[in-house]
All heavy atoms as a GROMACS GRO file, in nm:
protein
  648
    1MET      N    1   8.527   3.733  12.501
    1MET     CA    2   8.521   3.856  12.426
    1MET      C    3   8.663   3.896  12.387
    1MET      O    4   8.756   3.880  12.464
    1MET     CB    5   8.456   3.965  12.512
    1MET     CG    6   8.426   4.090  12.438
    1MET     SD    7   8.278   4.068  12.342
    1MET     CE    8   8.207   4.226  12.348
    2SER      N    9   8.678   3.947  12.269
    2SER     CA   10   8.809   3.991  12.221
    2SER      C   11   8.850   4.121  12.287
    2SER      O   12   8.768   4.195  12.340
    2SER     CB   13   8.804   4.012  12.069
    2SER     OG   14   8.771   3.894  12.004
    3GLU      N   15   8.977   4.151  12.279
    3GLU     CA   16   9.030   4.277  12.329
    3GLU      C   17   9.017   4.384  12.220
    3GLU      O   18   9.010   4.352  12.101
    3GLU     CB   19   9.178   4.261  12.366
    3GLU     CG   20   9.201   4.164  12.479
    3GLU     CD   21   9.147   4.215  12.611
    3GLU    OE1   22   9.158   4.336  12.639
    3GLU    OE2   23   9.092   4.133  12.687
    4TRP      N   24   9.016   4.510  12.260
    4TRP     CA   25   9.016   4.620  12.163
    4TRP      C   26   9.145   4.616  12.082
    4TRP      O   27   9.252   4.593  12.136
    4TRP     CB   28   9.003   4.754  12.235
    4TRP     CG   29   8.867   4.778  12.292
    4TRP    CD1   30   8.830   4.765  12.422
    4TRP    CD2   31   8.750   4.816  12.221
    4TRP    NE1   32   8.697   4.793  12.436
    4TRP    CE2   33   8.644   4.826  12.314
    4TRP    CE3   34   8.723   4.844  12.087
    4TRP    CZ2   35   8.516   4.862  12.278
    4TRP    CZ3   36   8.594   4.880  12.051
    4TRP    CH2   37   8.492   4.889  12.146
    5GLN      N   38   9.131   4.638  11.952
    5GLN     CA   39   9.245   4.635  11.860
    5GLN      C   40   9.255   4.770  11.789
    5GLN      O   41   9.156   4.841  11.775
    5GLN     CB   42   9.226   4.524  11.757
    5GLN     CG   43   9.211   4.388  11.821
    5GLN     CD   44   9.171   4.283  11.719
    5GLN    OE1   45   9.229   4.276  11.613
    5GLN    NE2   46   9.070   4.203  11.753
    6PRO      N   47   9.374   4.807  11.739
    6PRO     CA   48   9.388   4.935  11.668
    6PRO      C   49   9.299   4.937  11.543
    6PRO      O   50   9.283   4.835  11.476
    6PRO     CB   51   9.536   4.938  11.627
    6PRO     CG   52   9.604   4.838  11.715
    6PRO     CD   53   9.501   4.736  11.751
    7ILE      N   54   9.242   5.051  11.513
    7ILE     CA   55   9.150   5.064  11.401
    7ILE      C   56   9.215   5.028  11.268
    7ILE      O   57   9.147   4.981  11.176
    7ILE     CB   58   9.088   5.206  11.396
    7ILE    CG1   59   8.964   5.209  11.306
    7ILE    CG2   60   9.190   5.309  11.353
    7ILE    CD1   61   8.850   5.124  11.353
    8GLU      N   62   9.345   5.042  11.257
    8GLU     CA   63   9.415   5.008  11.133
    8GLU      C   64   9.403   4.860  11.097
    8GLU      O   65   9.421   4.822  10.983
    8GLU     CB   66   9.564   5.046  11.143
    8GLU     CG   67   9.589   5.195  11.156
    8GLU     CD   68   9.569   5.247  11.298
    8GLU    OE1   69   9.572   5.168  11.395
    8GLU    OE2   70   9.550   5.370  11.311
    9THR      N   71   9.371   4.776  11.197
    9THR     CA   72   9.360   4.632  11.173
    9THR      C   73   9.215   4.587  11.149
    9THR      O   74   9.190   4.469  11.129
    9THR     CB   75   9.419   4.552  11.290
    9THR    OG1   76   9.339   4.576  11.408
    9THR    CG2   77   9.564   4.590  11.316
   10ALA      N   78   9.121   4.680  11.151
   10ALA     CA   79   8.979   4.645  11.136
   10ALA      C   80   8.947   4.599  10.995
   10ALA      O   81   9.007   4.646  10.898
   10ALA     CB   82   8.893   4.767  11.171
   11PRO      N   83   8.850   4.507  10.981
   11PRO     CA   84   8.810   4.462  10.848
   11PRO      C   85   8.742   4.576  10.772
   11PRO      O   86   8.665   4.652  10.829
   11PRO     CB   87   8.712   4.349  10.876
   11PRO     CG   88   8.662   4.373  11.014
   11PRO     CD   89   8.773   4.442  11.087
   12LYS      N   90   8.773   4.585  10.644
   12LYS     CA   91   8.714   4.690  10.560
   12LYS      C   92   8.634   4.627  10.446
   12LYS      O   93   8.631   4.678  10.336
   12LYS     CB   94   8.823   4.783  10.507
   12LYS     CG   95   8.887   4.862  10.618
   12LYS     CD   96   8.983   4.965  10.566
   12LYS     CE   97   9.034   5.052  10.679
   12LYS     NZ   98   9.128   5.152  10.633
   13ASP      N   99   8.567   4.516  10.478
   13ASP     CA  100   8.490   4.443  10.377
   13ASP      C  101   8.340   4.450  10.402
   13ASP      O  102   8.263   4.371  10.350
   13ASP     CB  103   8.535   4.296  10.374
   13ASP     CG  104   8.513   4.226  10.508
   13ASP    OD1  105   8.463   4.289  10.604
   13ASP    OD2  106   8.547   4.107  10.516
   14GLY      N  107   8.296   4.547  10.484
   14GLY     CA  108   8.153   4.562  10.514
   14GLY      C  109   8.109   4.487  10.638
   14GLY      O  110   7.992   4.491  10.675
   15THR      N  111   8.201   4.417  10.704
   15THR     CA  112   8.170   4.344  10.828
   15THR      C  113   8.128   4.443  10.936
   15THR      O  114   8.193   4.545  10.957
   15THR     CB  115   8.294   4.266  10.876
   15THR    OG1  116   8.332   4.176  10.774
   15THR    CG2  117   8.266   4.192  11.004
   16TRP      N  118   8.021   4.412  11.008
   16TRP     CA  119   7.979   4.494  11.121
   16TRP      C  120   8.066   4.460  11.242
   16TRP      O  121   8.087   4.343  11.271
   16TRP     CB  122   7.831   4.471  11.152
   16TRP     CG  123   7.742   4.530  11.048
   16TRP    CD1  124   7.689   4.465  10.942
   16TRP    CD2  125   7.699   4.665  11.040
   16TRP    NE1  126   7.614   4.553  10.866
   16TRP    CE2  127   7.618   4.676  10.924
   16TRP    CE3  128   7.720   4.780  11.116
   16TRP    CZ2  129   7.558   4.796  10.886
   16TRP    CZ3  130   7.659   4.898  11.077
   16TRP    CH2  131   7.581   4.906  10.964
   17ILE      N  132   8.114   4.563  11.310
   17ILE     CA  133   8.204   4.547  11.425
   17ILE      C  134   8.164   4.645  11.535
   17ILE      O  135   8.088   4.738  11.511
   17ILE     CB  136   8.351   4.572  11.384
   17ILE    CG1  137   8.368   4.714  11.328
   17ILE    CG2  138   8.399   4.467  11.285
   17ILE    CD1  139   8.510   4.754  11.299
   18LEU      N  140   8.219   4.626  11.656
   18LEU     CA  141   8.212   4.730  11.759
   18LEU      C  142   8.326   4.826  11.732
   18LEU      O  143   8.439   4.784  11.705
   18LEU     CB  144   8.228   4.670  11.898
   18LEU     CG  145   8.109   4.599  11.957
   18LEU    CD1  146   8.145   4.541  12.094
   18LEU    CD2  147   7.990   4.691  11.969
   19ILE      N  148   8.298   4.955  11.740
   19ILE     CA  149   8.400   5.055  11.709
   19ILE      C  150   8.402   5.160  11.819
   19ILE      O  151   8.299   5.193  11.878
   19ILE     CB  152   8.374   5.116  11.570
   19ILE    CG1  153   8.496   5.189  11.518
   19ILE    CG2  154   8.251   5.203  11.570
   19ILE    CD1  155   8.488   5.222  11.371
   20TYR      N  156   8.521   5.209  11.848
   20TYR     CA  157   8.538   5.316  11.946
   20TYR      C  158   8.577   5.441  11.870
   20TYR      O  159   8.682   5.448  11.806
   20TYR     CB  160   8.648   5.279  12.048
   20TYR     CG  161   8.660   5.381  12.158
   20TYR    CD1  162   8.579   5.374  12.269
   20TYR    CD2  163   8.753   5.483  12.150
   20TYR    CE1  164   8.589   5.468  12.371
   20TYR    CE2  165   8.765   5.577  12.250
   20TYR     CZ  166   8.683   5.569  12.361
   20TYR     OH  167   8.693   5.662  12.461
   21GLY      N  168   8.489   5.540  11.874
   21GLY     CA  169   8.512   5.666  11.806
   21GLY      C  170   8.400   5.761  11.842
   21GLY      O  171   8.301   5.723  11.903
   22SER      N  172   8.409   5.884  11.803
   22SER     CA  173   8.310   5.984  11.838
   22SER      C  174   8.189   5.974  11.746
   22SER      O  175   8.201   5.978  11.624
   22SER     CB  176   8.372   6.123  11.827
   22SER     OG  177   8.280   6.221  11.866
   23VAL      N  178   8.070   5.962  11.806
   23VAL     CA  179   7.945   5.952  11.731
   23VAL      C  180   7.848   6.056  11.786
   23VAL      O  181   7.827   6.064  11.907
   23VAL     CB  182   7.883   5.811  11.746
   23VAL    CG1  183   7.744   5.808  11.687
   23VAL    CG2  184   7.971   5.708  11.679
   24ASP      N  185   7.790   6.136  11.698
   24ASP     CA  186   7.684   6.229  11.737
   24ASP      C  187   7.554   6.172  11.683
   24ASP      O  188   7.525   6.182  11.564
   24ASP     CB  189   7.708   6.368  11.680
   24ASP     CG  190   7.605   6.469  11.728
   24ASP    OD1  191   7.511   6.430  11.799
   24ASP    OD2  192   7.619   6.587  11.693
   25ASP      N  193   7.479   6.107  11.769
   25ASP     CA  194   7.358   6.037  11.730
   25ASP      C  195   7.237   6.119  11.774
   25ASP      O  196   7.191   6.107  11.886
   25ASP     CB  197   7.357   5.899  11.795
   25ASP     CG  198   7.242   5.814  11.749
   25ASP    OD1  199   7.168   5.856  11.659
   25ASP    OD2  200   7.227   5.704  11.804
   26GLU      N  201   7.189   6.204  11.686
   26GLU     CA  202   7.075   6.292  11.713
   26GLU      C  203   7.094   6.367  11.844
   26GLU      O  204   7.007   6.371  11.929
   26GLU     CB  205   6.945   6.210  11.713
   26GLU     CG  206   6.915   6.147  11.579
   26GLU     CD  207   6.787   6.067  11.577
   26GLU    OE1  208   6.726   6.045  11.683
   26GLU    OE2  209   6.748   6.027  11.468
   27GLY      N  210   7.212   6.426  11.861
   27GLY     CA  211   7.242   6.506  11.978
   27GLY      C  212   7.299   6.430  12.096
   27GLY      O  213   7.343   6.489  12.193
   28GLU      N  214   7.298   6.299  12.091
   28GLU     CA  215   7.353   6.217  12.199
   28GLU      C  216   7.495   6.174  12.162
   28GLU      O  217   7.516   6.105  12.065
   28GLU     CB  218   7.267   6.092  12.219
   28GLU     CG  219   7.320   5.999  12.326
   28GLU     CD  220   7.239   5.870  12.333
   28GLU    OE1  221   7.124   5.868  12.291
   28GLU    OE2  222   7.297   5.772  12.382
   29ARG      N  223   7.593   6.219  12.239
   29ARG     CA  224   7.733   6.184  12.213
   29ARG      C  225   7.763   6.050  12.276
   29ARG      O  226   7.727   6.024  12.390
   29ARG     CB  227   7.828   6.289  12.272
   29ARG     CG  228   7.809   6.430  12.221
   29ARG     CD  229   7.845   6.453  12.079
   29ARG     NE  230   7.983   6.422  12.050
   29ARG     CZ  231   8.031   6.414  11.928
   29ARG    NH1  232   7.953   6.436  11.825
   29ARG    NH2  233   8.157   6.385  11.905
   30ARG      N  234   7.826   5.962  12.200
   30ARG     CA  235   7.870   5.835  12.256
   30ARG      C  236   7.998   5.793  12.187
   30ARG      O  237   8.034   5.846  12.084
   30ARG     CB  238   7.763   5.728  12.247
   30ARG     CG  239   7.712   5.701  12.109
   30ARG     CD  240   7.589   5.611  12.119
   30ARG     NE  241   7.512   5.619  11.999
   30ARG     CZ  242   7.499   5.522  11.911
   30ARG    NH1  243   7.560   5.407  11.932
   30ARG    NH2  244   7.426   5.536  11.804
   31LYS      N  245   8.065   5.696  12.243
   31LYS     CA  246   8.195   5.653  12.191
   31LYS      C  247   8.193   5.514  12.131
   31LYS      O  248   8.272   5.485  12.044
   31LYS     CB  249   8.300   5.656  12.303
   31LYS     CG  250   8.333   5.796  12.349
   31LYS     CD  251   8.418   5.865  12.246
   31LYS     CE  252   8.472   5.997  12.296
   31LYS     NZ  253   8.555   6.064  12.199
   32ILE      N  254   8.107   5.425  12.176
   32ILE     CA  255   8.106   5.287  12.126
   32ILE      C  256   7.978   5.264  12.047
   32ILE      O  257   7.868   5.295  12.092
   32ILE     CB  258   8.116   5.186  12.241
   32ILE    CG1  259   8.248   5.205  12.315
   32ILE    CG2  260   8.103   5.043  12.188
   32ILE    CD1  261   8.262   5.121  12.439
   33SER      N  262   7.993   5.209  11.928
   33SER     CA  263   7.877   5.179  11.845
   33SER      C  264   7.908   5.061  11.754
   33SER      O  265   8.022   5.018  11.742
   33SER     CB  266   7.836   5.301  11.762
   33SER     OG  267   7.941   5.344  11.682
   34VAL      N  268   7.807   5.009  11.691
   34VAL     CA  269   7.822   4.906  11.589
   34VAL      C  270   7.838   4.979  11.456
   34VAL      O  271   7.760   5.067  11.423
   34VAL     CB  272   7.700   4.811  11.586
   34VAL    CG1  273   7.713   4.710  11.474
   34VAL    CG2  274   7.684   4.741  11.720
   35ALA      N  275   7.942   4.943  11.381
   35ALA     CA  276   7.971   5.017  11.258
   35ALA      C  277   8.031   4.925  11.152
   35ALA      O  278   8.068   4.810  11.180
   35ALA     CB  279   8.068   5.130  11.288
   36GLN      N  280   8.039   4.977  11.030
   36GLN     CA  281   8.104   4.908  10.919
   36GLN      C  282   8.175   5.012  10.833
   36GLN      O  283   8.141   5.129  10.834
   36GLN     CB  284   8.003   4.828  10.835
   36GLN     CG  285   7.910   4.914  10.756
   36GLN     CD  286   7.816   4.837  10.667
   36GLN    OE1  287   7.720   4.895  10.624
   36GLN    NE2  288   7.837   4.713  10.638
   37TYR      N  289   8.275   4.967  10.759
   37TYR     CA  290   8.349   5.054  10.667
   37TYR      C  291   8.277   5.048  10.532
   37TYR      O  292   8.263   4.941  10.473
   37TYR     CB  293   8.493   5.006  10.654
   37TYR     CG  294   8.586   5.109  10.594
   37TYR    CD1  295   8.623   5.220  10.667
   37TYR    CD2  296   8.636   5.093  10.467
   37TYR    CE1  297   8.708   5.315  10.614
   37TYR    CE2  298   8.722   5.187  10.412
   37TYR     CZ  299   8.758   5.298  10.487
   37TYR     OH  300   8.842   5.392  10.434
   38THR      N  301   8.229   5.163  10.485
   38THR     CA  302   8.146   5.164  10.366
   38THR      C  303   8.146   5.300  10.298
   38THR      O  304   8.192   5.397  10.354
   38THR     CB  305   8.001   5.125  10.403
   38THR    OG1  306   7.922   5.116  10.285
   38THR    CG2  307   7.938   5.225  10.497
   39ASN      N  308   8.092   5.306  10.178
   39ASN     CA  309   8.070   5.433  10.109
   39ASN      C  310   7.921   5.453  10.085
   39ASN      O  311   7.880   5.530  10.000
   39ASN     CB  312   8.148   5.439   9.977
   39ASN     CG  313   8.101   5.334   9.878
   39ASN    OD1  314   8.024   5.246   9.912
   39ASN    ND2  315   8.150   5.342   9.756
   40TYR      N  316   7.838   5.384  10.160
   40TYR     CA  317   7.693   5.382  10.140
   40TYR      C  318   7.628   5.520  10.143
   40TYR      O  319   7.543   5.551  10.061
   40TYR     CB  320   7.628   5.292  10.244
   40TYR     CG  321   7.477   5.294  10.238
   40TYR    CD1  322   7.410   5.234  10.133
   40TYR    CD2  323   7.403   5.356  10.337
   40TYR    CE1  324   7.271   5.237  10.126
   40TYR    CE2  325   7.265   5.359  10.331
   40TYR     CZ  326   7.200   5.300  10.226
   40TYR     OH  327   7.064   5.303  10.220
   41LEU      N  328   7.666   5.605  10.237
   41LEU     CA  329   7.599   5.734  10.252
   41LEU      C  330   7.611   5.821  10.128
   41LEU      O  331   7.518   5.891  10.091
   41LEU     CB  332   7.653   5.811  10.373
   41LEU     CG  333   7.612   5.759  10.509
   41LEU    CD1  334   7.676   5.843  10.618
   41LEU    CD2  335   7.462   5.762  10.526
   42ASN      N  336   7.726   5.819  10.064
   42ASN     CA  337   7.746   5.903   9.947
   42ASN      C  338   7.715   5.832   9.817
   42ASN      O  339   7.691   5.894   9.716
   42ASN     CB  340   7.891   5.952   9.941
   42ASN     CG  341   7.902   6.098   9.971
   42ASN    OD1  342   7.802   6.167   9.983
   42ASN    ND2  343   8.023   6.147   9.983
   43GLY      N  344   7.719   5.701   9.817
   43GLY     CA  345   7.694   5.626   9.697
   43GLY      C  346   7.809   5.632   9.597
   43GLY      O  347   7.800   5.581   9.487
   44GLY      N  348   7.918   5.696   9.638
   44GLY     CA  349   8.034   5.705   9.551
   44GLY      C  350   8.128   5.588   9.571
   44GLY      O  351   8.105   5.503   9.655
   45GLU      N  352   8.232   5.586   9.493
   45GLU     CA  353   8.328   5.476   9.506
   45GLU      C  354   8.455   5.517   9.580
   45GLU      O  355   8.538   5.433   9.609
   45GLU     CB  356   8.362   5.423   9.367
   45GLU     CG  357   8.242   5.359   9.300
   45GLU     CD  358   8.278   5.296   9.167
   45GLU    OE1  359   8.397   5.272   9.142
   45GLU    OE2  360   8.185   5.271   9.089
   46THR      N  361   8.472   5.644   9.609
   46THR     CA  362   8.596   5.688   9.671
   46THR      C  363   8.579   5.742   9.812
   46THR      O  364   8.676   5.755   9.884
   46THR     CB  365   8.662   5.799   9.585
   46THR    OG1  366   8.571   5.908   9.572
   46THR    CG2  367   8.699   5.746   9.448
   47ASP      N  368   8.459   5.775   9.854
   47ASP     CA  369   8.437   5.835   9.986
   47ASP      C  370   8.405   5.728  10.090
   47ASP      O  371   8.292   5.713  10.133
   47ASP     CB  372   8.325   5.938   9.978
   47ASP     CG  373   8.310   6.016  10.107
   47ASP    OD1  374   8.408   6.024  10.184
   47ASP    OD2  375   8.201   6.069  10.132
   48TRP      N  376   8.505   5.651  10.130
   48TRP     CA  377   8.487   5.544  10.228
   48TRP      C  378   8.503   5.599  10.369
   48TRP      O  379   8.585   5.687  10.393
   48TRP     CB  380   8.586   5.432  10.201
   48TRP     CG  381   8.553   5.360  10.074
   48TRP    CD1  382   8.585   5.399   9.947
   48TRP    CD2  383   8.478   5.240  10.061
   48TRP    NE1  384   8.535   5.311   9.857
   48TRP    CE2  385   8.469   5.211   9.924
   48TRP    CE3  386   8.419   5.154  10.152
   48TRP    CZ2  387   8.402   5.100   9.875
   48TRP    CZ3  388   8.353   5.043  10.105
   48TRP    CH2  389   8.344   5.017   9.968
   49HIS      N  390   8.426   5.546  10.464
   49HIS     CA  391   8.428   5.595  10.602
   49HIS      C  392   8.365   5.489  10.692
   49HIS      O  393   8.303   5.394  10.646
   49HIS     CB  394   8.349   5.725  10.612
   49HIS     CG  395   8.215   5.716  10.547
   49HIS    ND1  396   8.194   5.761  10.418
   49HIS    CD2  397   8.098   5.662  10.587
   49HIS    CE1  398   8.068   5.738  10.384
   49HIS    NE2  399   8.009   5.677  10.484
   50TRP      N  400   8.381   5.509  10.823
   50TRP     CA  401   8.315   5.424  10.922
   50TRP      C  402   8.175   5.479  10.944
   50TRP      O  403   8.157   5.597  10.967
   50TRP     CB  404   8.393   5.421  11.053
   50TRP     CG  405   8.522   5.350  11.037
   50TRP    CD1  406   8.646   5.407  11.027
   50TRP    CD2  407   8.542   5.209  11.026
   50TRP    NE1  408   8.741   5.310  11.010
   50TRP    CE2  409   8.679   5.187  11.009
   50TRP    CE3  410   8.456   5.100  11.028
   50TRP    CZ2  411   8.733   5.059  10.995
   50TRP    CZ3  412   8.510   4.973  11.014
   50TRP    CH2  413   8.646   4.954  10.998
   51GLN      N  414   8.075   5.393  10.933
   51GLN     CA  415   7.935   5.433  10.945
   51GLN      C  416   7.868   5.347  11.051
   51GLN      O  417   7.883   5.226  11.053
   51GLN     CB  418   7.866   5.412  10.811
   51GLN     CG  419   7.717   5.427  10.813
   51GLN     CD  420   7.658   5.391  10.679
   51GLN    OE1  421   7.696   5.448  10.578
   51GLN    NE2  422   7.568   5.295  10.677
   52PHE      N  423   7.789   5.411  11.138
   52PHE     CA  424   7.712   5.336  11.237
   52PHE      C  425   7.566   5.330  11.193
   52PHE      O  426   7.522   5.408  11.109
   52PHE     CB  427   7.725   5.398  11.377
   52PHE     CG  428   7.651   5.528  11.393
   52PHE    CD1  429   7.521   5.531  11.437
   52PHE    CD2  430   7.714   5.648  11.364
   52PHE    CE1  431   7.453   5.650  11.453
   52PHE    CE2  432   7.647   5.769  11.380
   52PHE     CZ  433   7.517   5.770  11.424
   53ALA      N  434   7.492   5.237  11.248
   53ALA     CA  435   7.350   5.224  11.220
   53ALA      C  436   7.271   5.232  11.350
   53ALA      O  437   7.315   5.182  11.452
   53ALA     CB  438   7.320   5.093  11.149
   54TRP      N  439   7.156   5.295  11.343
   54TRP     CA  440   7.066   5.301  11.457
   54TRP      C  441   7.002   5.164  11.475
   54TRP      O  442   7.002   5.081  11.384
   54TRP     CB  443   6.962   5.410  11.432
   54TRP     CG  444   6.878   5.447  11.550
   54TRP    CD1  445   6.743   5.440  11.556
   54TRP    CD2  446   6.920   5.499  11.674
   54TRP    NE1  447   6.698   5.483  11.677
   54TRP    CE2  448   6.805   5.520  11.753
   54TRP    CE3  449   7.044   5.526  11.730
   54TRP    CZ2  450   6.811   5.568  11.883
   54TRP    CZ3  451   7.049   5.576  11.860
   54TRP    CH2  452   6.933   5.596  11.934
   55TYR      N  453   6.946   5.137  11.591
   55TYR     CA  454   6.898   5.004  11.625
   55TYR      C  455   6.796   4.947  11.526
   55TYR      O  456   6.789   4.827  11.507
   55TYR     CB  457   6.838   5.003  11.766
   55TYR     CG  458   6.710   5.081  11.777
   55TYR    CD1  459   6.587   5.020  11.762
   55TYR    CD2  460   6.713   5.218  11.800
   55TYR    CE1  461   6.470   5.093  11.769
   55TYR    CE2  462   6.596   5.290  11.808
   55TYR     CZ  463   6.475   5.228  11.793
   55TYR     OH  464   6.360   5.300  11.801
   56ASP      N  465   6.718   5.030  11.459
   56ASP     CA  466   6.617   4.978  11.368
   56ASP      C  467   6.663   4.978  11.222
   56ASP      O  468   6.589   4.941  11.133
   56ASP     CB  469   6.487   5.056  11.380
   56ASP     CG  470   6.501   5.202  11.338
   56ASP    OD1  471   6.613   5.244  11.299
   56ASP    OD2  472   6.401   5.275  11.344
   57GLY      N  473   6.788   5.018  11.199
   57GLY     CA  474   6.843   5.019  11.064
   57GLY      C  475   6.792   5.132  10.978
   57GLY      O  476   6.831   5.145  10.862
   58GLY      N  477   6.705   5.217  11.031
   58GLY     CA  478   6.648   5.326  10.952
   58GLY      C  479   6.726   5.455  10.958
   58GLY      O  480   6.689   5.554  10.895
   59TYR      N  481   6.833   5.459  11.034
   59TYR     CA  482   6.911   5.581  11.049
   59TYR      C  483   7.057   5.542  11.056
   59TYR      O  484   7.092   5.440  11.114
   59TYR     CB  485   6.871   5.654  11.177
   59TYR     CG  486   6.956   5.774  11.206
   59TYR    CD1  487   6.933   5.895  11.141
   59TYR    CD2  488   7.060   5.767  11.296
   59TYR    CE1  489   7.012   6.005  11.167
   59TYR    CE2  490   7.140   5.878  11.323
   59TYR     CZ  491   7.115   5.996  11.258
   59TYR     OH  492   7.193   6.105  11.283
   60CYS      N  493   7.142   5.620  10.995
   60CYS     CA  494   7.284   5.590  11.002
   60CYS      C  495   7.362   5.720  11.000
   60CYS      O  496   7.310   5.825  10.966
   60CYS     CB  497   7.328   5.499  10.888
   60CYS     SG  498   7.287   5.562  10.726
   61GLY      N  499   7.487   5.715  11.040
   61GLY     CA  500   7.572   5.833  11.043
   61GLY      C  501   7.718   5.792  11.047
   61GLY      O  502   7.752   5.675  11.048
   62LEU      N  503   7.804   5.892  11.051
   62LEU     CA  504   7.948   5.868  11.046
   62LEU      C  505   8.009   5.860  11.185
   62LEU      O  506   7.967   5.930  11.276
   62LEU     CB  507   8.016   5.979  10.968
   62LEU     CG  508   7.970   5.999  10.824
   62LEU    CD1  509   8.046   6.113  10.760
   62LEU    CD2  510   7.986   5.873  10.745
   63VAL      N  511   8.111   5.778  11.197
   63VAL     CA  512   8.192   5.769  11.318
   63VAL      C  513   8.316   5.853  11.294
   63VAL      O  514   8.388   5.833  11.197
   63VAL     CB  515   8.233   5.623  11.348
   63VAL    CG1  516   8.320   5.617  11.473
   63VAL    CG2  517   8.110   5.535  11.362
   64ASP      N  518   8.339   5.952  11.379
   64ASP     CA  519   8.456   6.038  11.367
   64ASP      C  520   8.570   5.989  11.455
   64ASP      O  521   8.546   5.940  11.566
   64ASP     CB  522   8.422   6.182  11.408
   64ASP     CG  523   8.320   6.246  11.316
   64ASP    OD1  524   8.328   6.222  11.194
   64ASP    OD2  525   8.233   6.317  11.366
   65GLU      N  526   8.689   6.001  11.406
   65GLU     CA  527   8.810   5.973  11.485
   65GLU      C  528   8.808   5.835  11.549
   65GLU      O  529   8.837   5.819  11.668
   65GLU     CB  530   8.831   6.082  11.590
   65GLU     CG  531   8.842   6.221  11.529
   65GLU     CD  532   8.844   6.332  11.633
   65GLU    OE1  533   8.856   6.302  11.753
   65GLU    OE2  534   8.832   6.448  11.593
   66ALA      N  535   8.774   5.734  11.472
   66ALA     CA  536   8.775   5.597  11.524
   66ALA      C  537   8.918   5.558  11.559
   66ALA      O  538   9.011   5.585  11.483
   66ALA     CB  539   8.719   5.501  11.419
   67THR      N  540   8.936   5.494  11.674
   67THR     CA  541   9.070   5.455  11.718
   67THR      C  542   9.085   5.306  11.741
   67THR      O  543   9.194   5.252  11.728
   67THR     CB  544   9.110   5.529  11.846
   67THR    OG1  545   9.017   5.495  11.949
   67THR    CG2  546   9.113   5.680  11.825
   68HIS      N  547   8.975   5.236  11.779
   68HIS     CA  548   8.982   5.095  11.813
   68HIS      C  549   8.857   5.020  11.768
   68HIS      O  550   8.754   5.082  11.742
   68HIS     CB  551   8.999   5.076  11.964
   68HIS     CG  552   9.131   5.124  12.014
   68HIS    ND1  553   9.157   5.257  12.039
   68HIS    CD2  554   9.244   5.057  12.040
   68HIS    CE1  555   9.282   5.269  12.080
   68HIS    NE2  556   9.338   5.150  12.081
   69TRP      N  557   8.870   4.888  11.760
   69TRP     CA  558   8.757   4.804  11.720
   69TRP      C  559   8.768   4.668  11.786
   69TRP      O  560   8.873   4.631  11.837
   69TRP     CB  561   8.753   4.788  11.568
   69TRP     CG  562   8.855   4.689  11.518
   69TRP    CD1  563   8.988   4.711  11.502
   69TRP    CD2  564   8.831   4.553  11.484
   69TRP    NE1  565   9.050   4.597  11.458
   69TRP    CE2  566   8.956   4.498  11.446
   69TRP    CE3  567   8.719   4.472  11.481
   69TRP    CZ2  568   8.969   4.365  11.406
   69TRP    CZ3  569   8.733   4.341  11.441
   69TRP    CH2  570   8.857   4.289  11.403
   70MET      N  571   8.658   4.592  11.784
   70MET     CA  572   8.658   4.452  11.823
   70MET      C  573   8.542   4.383  11.752
   70MET      O  574   8.444   4.448  11.713
   70MET     CB  575   8.650   4.432  11.974
   70MET     CG  576   8.519   4.465  12.037
   70MET     SD  577   8.504   4.414  12.212
   70MET     CE  578   8.646   4.488  12.288
   71PRO      N  579   8.552   4.250  11.732
   71PRO     CA  580   8.442   4.177  11.667
   71PRO      C  581   8.316   4.184  11.753
   71PRO      O  582   8.322   4.199  11.875
   71PRO     CB  583   8.492   4.033  11.659
   71PRO     CG  584   8.639   4.040  11.682
   71PRO     CD  585   8.665   4.163  11.762
   72LEU      N  586   8.200   4.172  11.689
   72LEU     CA  587   8.076   4.162  11.763
   72LEU      C  588   8.074   4.031  11.839
   72LEU      O  589   8.125   3.930  11.792
   72LEU     CB  590   7.957   4.165  11.667
   72LEU     CG  591   7.933   4.296  11.594
   72LEU    CD1  592   7.817   4.281  11.495
   72LEU    CD2  593   7.903   4.408  11.692
   73PRO      N  594   8.013   4.030  11.958
   73PRO     CA  595   8.002   3.904  12.032
   73PRO      C  596   7.904   3.810  11.963
   73PRO      O  597   7.822   3.852  11.881
   73PRO     CB  598   7.949   3.948  12.168
   73PRO     CG  599   7.878   4.076  12.142
   73PRO     CD  600   7.950   4.141  12.028
   74GLU      N  601   7.913   3.684  11.996
   74GLU     CA  602   7.818   3.585  11.945
   74GLU      C  603   7.679   3.616  12.003
   74GLU      O  604   7.667   3.657  12.119
   74GLU     CB  605   7.859   3.444  11.987
   74GLU     CG  606   7.983   3.393  11.916
   74GLU     CD  607   7.960   3.375  11.768
   74GLU    OE1  608   7.851   3.326  11.728
   74GLU    OE2  609   8.050   3.410  11.690
   75PRO      N  610   7.573   3.598  11.923
   75PRO     CA  611   7.439   3.620  11.978
   75PRO      C  612   7.403   3.513  12.080
   75PRO      O  613   7.462   3.405  12.080
   75PRO     CB  614   7.348   3.611  11.855
   75PRO     CG  615   7.427   3.533  11.755
   75PRO     CD  616   7.571   3.557  11.785
   76PRO      N  617   7.305   3.541  12.167
   76PRO     CA  618   7.263   3.440  12.265
   76PRO      C  619   7.207   3.318  12.196
   76PRO      O  620   7.149   3.327  12.088
   76PRO     CB  621   7.155   3.512  12.346
   76PRO     CG  622   7.147   3.650  12.297
   76PRO     CD  623   7.230   3.665  12.175
   77LYS      N  624   7.225   3.206  12.260
   77LYS     CA  625   7.170   3.081  12.206
   77LYS      C  626   7.030   3.060  12.263
   77LYS      O  627   7.006   3.085  12.381
   77LYS     CB  628   7.260   2.964  12.243
   77LYS     CG  629   7.394   2.970  12.173
   77LYS     CD  630   7.479   2.851  12.212
   77LYS     CE  631   7.604   2.839  12.131
   77LYS     NZ  632   7.698   2.942  12.141
   78ASN      N  633   6.939   3.016  12.179
   78ASN     CA  634   6.803   2.984  12.227
   78ASN      C  635   6.804   2.845  12.287
   78ASN      O  636   6.841   2.748  12.222
   78ASN     CB  637   6.703   2.990  12.111
   78ASN     CG  638   6.687   3.130  12.058
   78ASN    OD1  639   6.707   3.226  12.129
   78ASN    ND2  640   6.652   3.141  11.931
   79ASP      N  641   6.767   2.836  12.411
   79ASP     CA  642   6.764   2.704  12.480
   79ASP      C  643   6.626   2.645  12.478
   79ASP      O  644   6.528   2.702  12.480
   79ASP     CB  645   6.812   2.717  12.623
   79ASP     CG  646   6.961   2.754  12.625
   79ASP    OD1  647   7.032   2.718  12.532
   79ASP    OD2  648   7.002   2.818  12.722
   0.00000   0.00000   0.00000
């Protein structure tokens, strides 16, 4: 597993990553989530931000004050 890296070095090409920042997920506060850098929520071309997705992909929100990131781990191999 990679080490946490400063958010300034995170990919901003839509890649999903683990991110450390404040997330208010339907009243549940957490710090680590899967997120990507996007303007999807607004549909504009200038309002870029870190966005997380809920486990089923049907809900998303913004990550506030992101400070660190790391690549997602490799998925398990089917034996």
